[in-house]
C-alpha positions as a Markdown table, in Angstrom:
| # | Residue | x | y | z |
|---|---|---|---|---|
| 1 | Met | -25.8 | -26.7 | -46.2 |
| 2 | Glu | -22.3 | -25.7 | -47.5 |
| 3 | Ser | -23.6 | -21.9 | -48.3 |
| 4 | Gln | -24.9 | -22.0 | -44.7 |
| 5 | Leu | -21.8 | -23.0 | -43.4 |
| 6 | Ala | -20.0 | -20.0 | -45.0 |
| 7 | Ala | -22.8 | -17.6 | -44.0 |
| 8 | Leu | -21.7 | -18.7 | -40.5 |
| 9 | Gly | -18.0 | -18.1 | -41.3 |
| 10 | Ile | -17.4 | -21.5 | -41.1 |
| 11 | Pro | -14.7 | -22.4 | -43.8 |
| 12 | Thr | -15.9 | -25.4 | -46.3 |
| 13 | Gly | -13.6 | -24.9 | -49.1 |
| 14 | Ile | -15.4 | -24.1 | -52.6 |
| 15 | Val | -19.4 | -24.2 | -52.0 |
| 16 | Asp | -20.5 | -26.6 | -54.8 |
| 17 | Gly | -22.5 | -28.8 | -53.3 |
| 18 | Met | -19.9 | -31.8 | -53.5 |
| 19 | Ile | -19.0 | -33.0 | -49.8 |
| 20 | Ser | -15.3 | -32.5 | -50.0 |
| 21 | Pro | -12.6 | -32.7 | -47.1 |
| 22 | Gly | -13.2 | -28.9 | -46.7 |
| 23 | Thr | -17.0 | -30.0 | -46.3 |
| 24 | Lys | -16.1 | -32.2 | -43.5 |
| 25 | Arg | -14.3 | -29.9 | -41.8 |
| 26 | Gly | -17.2 | -27.4 | -41.8 |
| 27 | Leu | -19.3 | -30.0 | -40.5 |
| 28 | Cys | -16.8 | -31.0 | -37.7 |
| 29 | Val | -16.6 | -27.3 | -36.6 |
| 30 | Phe | -20.8 | -27.0 | -36.7 |
| 31 | Arg | -21.0 | -30.0 | -34.4 |
| 32 | Asp | -18.1 | -29.0 | -32.1 |
| 33 | Leu | -19.7 | -25.5 | -31.7 |
| 34 | Thr | -23.2 | -26.6 | -31.3 |
| 35 | Gly | -22.6 | -29.4 | -28.5 |
| 36 | Leu | -22.4 | -32.4 | -30.7 |
| 37 | Arg | -19.6 | -34.9 | -30.6 |
| 38 | Ala | -16.9 | -33.3 | -32.9 |
| 39 | Thr | -16.5 | -35.4 | -36.0 |
| 40 | Arg | -16.2 | -35.2 | -39.8 |
| 41 | Lys | -18.5 | -38.1 | -40.4 |
| 42 | Leu | -21.0 | -37.5 | -43.4 |
| 43 | Pro | -24.1 | -35.3 | -42.2 |
| 44 | Thr | -27.3 | -37.0 | -41.3 |
| 45 | Pro | -30.4 | -35.7 | -42.7 |
| 46 | Glu | -31.0 | -34.5 | -38.8 |
| 47 | Leu | -27.8 | -32.4 | -38.8 |
| 48 | Met | -28.4 | -30.9 | -42.3 |
| 49 | Asn | -31.5 | -29.5 | -41.1 |
| 50 | Gln | -30.1 | -28.0 | -37.9 |
| 51 | Val | -27.2 | -26.7 | -40.5 |
| 52 | Thr | -29.3 | -25.1 | -42.9 |
| 53 | Thr | -32.0 | -23.6 | -40.1 |
| 54 | Thr | -28.9 | -22.2 | -37.7 |
| 55 | Thr | -28.6 | -18.3 | -38.5 |
| 56 | Ala | -25.7 | -17.6 | -35.9 |
| 57 | Leu | -22.7 | -19.4 | -34.1 |
| 58 | Pro | -23.6 | -20.0 | -30.6 |
| 59 | Arg | -21.5 | -17.9 | -27.6 |
| 60 | Leu | -19.1 | -20.1 | -26.0 |
| 61 | Pro | -19.6 | -21.8 | -22.5 |
| 62 | Ala | -19.0 | -19.4 | -19.9 |
| 63 | Arg | -16.5 | -22.0 | -18.5 |
| 64 | Leu | -14.4 | -20.4 | -21.3 |
| 65 | Asn | -14.4 | -16.8 | -20.9 |
| 66 | Gly | -11.0 | -15.5 | -21.0 |
| 67 | Thr | -9.7 | -17.9 | -23.6 |
| 68 | Lys | -8.7 | -15.9 | -26.6 |
| 69 | Ala | -7.9 | -18.7 | -29.1 |
| 70 | Leu | -9.1 | -22.4 | -29.3 |
| 71 | Val | -7.5 | -24.8 | -31.5 |
| 72 | Ser | -9.4 | -28.1 | -32.6 |
| 73 | Leu | -6.9 | -30.6 | -33.2 |
| 74 | Thr | -10.1 | -32.8 | -34.6 |
| 75 | Cys | -11.7 | -30.3 | -36.9 |
| 76 | Gln | -8.3 | -28.6 | -37.4 |
| 77 | Thr | -9.6 | -25.3 | -37.1 |
| 78 | Ala | -8.9 | -22.4 | -34.4 |
| 79 | Tyr | -11.7 | -20.4 | -32.8 |
| 80 | Ile | -10.6 | -16.7 | -32.2 |
| 81 | Thr | -12.6 | -14.9 | -29.7 |
| 82 | Asp | -13.1 | -11.8 | -27.9 |
| 83 | Gly | -12.5 | -13.2 | -24.3 |
| 84 | Ala | -16.1 | -13.0 | -23.7 |
| 85 | Gly | -17.8 | -16.2 | -25.1 |
| 86 | Thr | -18.0 | -14.1 | -28.9 |
| 87 | Ile | -16.7 | -16.1 | -31.5 |
| 88 | Leu | -14.6 | -13.4 | -33.8 |
| 89 | Arg | -13.5 | -15.8 | -36.8 |
| 90 | Val | -13.1 | -19.4 | -37.9 |
| 91 | Leu | -9.6 | -20.4 | -39.0 |
| 92 | Ser | -8.4 | -23.0 | -41.1 |
| 93 | Val | -5.3 | -24.6 | -39.5 |
| 94 | Ser | -3.1 | -27.2 | -39.7 |
| 95 | Thr | -1.2 | -28.9 | -36.8 |
| 96 | Gly | 1.5 | -31.5 | -35.9 |
| 97 | Lys | 1.5 | -34.2 | -38.2 |
| 98 | Asp | 1.7 | -36.9 | -35.3 |
| 99 | Met | 1.4 | -37.5 | -31.9 |
| 100 | Gly | 5.0 | -37.7 | -30.9 |
| 101 | Leu | 7.9 | -35.6 | -31.8 |
| 102 | His | 5.7 | -33.3 | -33.7 |
| 103 | Ala | 2.6 | -33.1 | -31.7 |
| 104 | Thr | 0.9 | -29.8 | -31.0 |
| 105 | Arg | 0.4 | -30.5 | -27.3 |
| 106 | Thr | -3.0 | -30.1 | -25.6 |
| 107 | Gly | -4.0 | -28.1 | -22.7 |
| 108 | Phe | -4.1 | -24.5 | -21.8 |
| 109 | Lys | -1.2 | -22.0 | -22.7 |
| 110 | Arg | -0.6 | -18.4 | -22.8 |
| 111 | Val | 0.9 | -16.3 | -25.5 |
| 112 | Tyr | 4.7 | -15.7 | -24.7 |
| 113 | Tyr | 6.4 | -14.2 | -27.4 |
| 114 | Lys | 5.2 | -12.7 | -30.8 |
| 115 | Tyr | 8.2 | -12.1 | -33.8 |
| 116 | Asn | 6.5 | -9.7 | -36.4 |
| 117 | Ala | 8.5 | -10.6 | -39.6 |
| 118 | Trp | 9.6 | -13.8 | -41.2 |
| 119 | Gln | 11.6 | -16.1 | -39.1 |
| 120 | Lys | 13.6 | -19.2 | -39.5 |
| 121 | Ser | 13.2 | -22.4 | -37.6 |
| 122 | Thr | 16.3 | -23.8 | -36.0 |
| 123 | Leu | 14.9 | -27.0 | -35.4 |
| 124 | Phe | 13.3 | -27.6 | -38.8 |
| 125 | Pro | 14.9 | -25.1 | -41.8 |
| 126 | Glu | 13.2 | -25.0 | -45.1 |
| 127 | Pro | 14.8 | -27.0 | -47.9 |
| 128 | Asp | 15.4 | -23.9 | -49.6 |
| 129 | Gly | 17.0 | -21.7 | -46.7 |
| 130 | Arg | 14.4 | -19.3 | -46.4 |
| 131 | Pro | 12.7 | -18.6 | -43.1 |
| 132 | Gly | 9.7 | -20.4 | -43.1 |
| 133 | Leu | 7.5 | -19.1 | -40.1 |
| 134 | Tyr | 5.5 | -16.2 | -40.7 |
| 135 | Arg | 4.8 | -13.5 | -37.9 |
| 136 | Pro | 4.9 | -16.4 | -35.4 |
| 137 | Ile | 3.1 | -16.3 | -32.4 |
| 138 | Tyr | 4.3 | -18.5 | -29.5 |
| 139 | Phe | 2.1 | -20.1 | -26.8 |
| 140 | Asp | 3.7 | -22.9 | -25.7 |
| 141 | Arg | 7.9 | -23.9 | -25.8 |
| 142 | Gly | 8.6 | -23.1 | -29.4 |
| 143 | Ile | 4.9 | -23.9 | -30.7 |
| 144 | Ala | 3.4 | -21.0 | -32.4 |
| 145 | Phe | 0.4 | -20.2 | -34.9 |
| 146 | His | 2.4 | -18.8 | -37.8 |
| 147 | Gly | 1.6 | -18.3 | -41.6 |
| 148 | Val | 3.5 | -20.6 | -44.5 |
| 149 | Arg | 4.1 | -20.2 | -48.1 |
| 150 | Lys | 2.8 | -23.7 | -48.4 |
| 151 | Leu | -0.9 | -25.1 | -48.7 |
| 152 | Val | -2.7 | -25.5 | -45.6 |
| 153 | Arg | -4.3 | -28.6 | -45.9 |
| 154 | Thr | -7.4 | -29.9 | -44.0 |
| 155 | Tyr | -5.0 | -32.8 | -42.0 |
| 156 | Pro | -2.0 | -32.3 | -39.6 |
| 157 | Gln | 1.3 | -31.7 | -41.6 |
| 158 | Ser | 3.1 | -29.3 | -39.2 |
| 159 | His | 6.3 | -30.1 | -37.0 |
| 160 | Gly | 4.0 | -29.0 | -34.3 |
| 161 | Cys | 3.3 | -25.5 | -34.7 |
| 162 | Val | -0.4 | -24.4 | -35.7 |
| 163 | Arg | 0.1 | -23.5 | -39.5 |
| 164 | Thr | -2.2 | -20.6 | -41.0 |
| 165 | Trp | -2.8 | -18.9 | -44.1 |
| 166 | Pro | -0.8 | -15.7 | -44.4 |
| 167 | Ala | -3.4 | -13.3 | -44.7 |
| 168 | Asp | -5.2 | -15.2 | -41.7 |
| 169 | Gln | -2.1 | -14.6 | -39.7 |
| 170 | Asp | -1.7 | -11.0 | -40.4 |
| 171 | Trp | -5.3 | -10.8 | -39.0 |
| 172 | Leu | -4.6 | -13.1 | -36.0 |
| 173 | Trp | -1.4 | -10.8 | -35.3 |
| 174 | Asn | -3.3 | -8.0 | -34.2 |
| 175 | Gln | -5.9 | -10.3 | -32.2 |
| 176 | Leu | -3.7 | -12.0 | -29.9 |
| 177 | Lys | -1.6 | -10.4 | -27.1 |
| 178 | Leu | 0.8 | -11.3 | -24.8 |
| 179 | Arg | -0.5 | -13.3 | -21.9 |
| 180 | Asp | -3.9 | -14.2 | -24.0 |
| 181 | Lys | -5.1 | -17.8 | -23.3 |
| 182 | Val | -4.9 | -20.7 | -25.8 |
| 183 | Phe | -6.7 | -23.8 | -25.4 |
| 184 | Val | -5.8 | -26.6 | -27.6 |
| 185 | Tyr | -7.9 | -30.1 | -27.7 |
| 186 | Gly | -9.0 | -33.2 | -29.6 |
| 187 | Asn | -7.5 | -35.9 | -31.4 |
| 188 | Tyr | -7.5 | -36.1 | -35.0 |
| 189 | Trp | -6.7 | -39.7 | -35.5 |
| 190 | Lys | -9.2 | -40.5 | -32.9 |
| 191 | Gly | -11.6 | -39.0 | -35.7 |
| 192 | Lys | -14.2 | -37.4 | -32.3 |
| 193 | Ser | -13.7 | -35.6 | -29.5 |
| 194 | Ala | -16.2 | -34.0 | -27.0 |
| 195 | Ser | -17.5 | -30.6 | -27.7 |
| 196 | Leu | -14.9 | -28.0 | -27.3 |
| 197 | Gly | -12.9 | -30.8 | -25.6 |
| 198 | Gly | -15.3 | -31.2 | -22.7 |
| 199 | Tyr | -16.2 | -27.8 | -22.0 |
| 200 | Gly | -19.1 | -27.3 | -24.5 |
| 201 | Gln | -22.8 | -29.0 | -24.0 |
| 202 | Pro | -22.9 | -32.8 | -23.3 |
| 203 | Ser | -21.7 | -34.7 | -26.2 |
| 204 | Lys | -24.7 | -36.7 | -28.0 |
């Protein structure tokens, strides 16, 4: 099951046959993209069979055409698309660590600014004084996709931004342009959300 998730381009962590937090995140992504309610619950035999017999990620519903990046707060992943329904890559991310001051706000957004270097945060400076935001791509009033020097965990840990691995941010920098549409949805703490934030197939 883990091998097939990885073959589909869904991050699972180390493929070792053990159900890890990374495996649960991968299963959450599979559910989310195939019309099931997104959750990190353990797989049923039926879901395991569905994973192992799926050979390609489905296209996104036509209602999401024009959306270049989707951020699932429930799964802690981002789906980067060609804008016409094909998923180009699934990225592991870490979003806002609470539902208050540090929330990653949900809804449809637009990329409005990109900074092609390491940048210091004025609100949340790094303890060592070094800039902590790598090649940030801003899409919602100070909230950005950006790389970090820290580990990108499987759970929310940011001050509201969408943290990525630096190598993933290098790739993402070339994919997202100014005015590209971003959709943020879900709720990590609730533990479940409708497929693609309600834009997917009917939840089961």
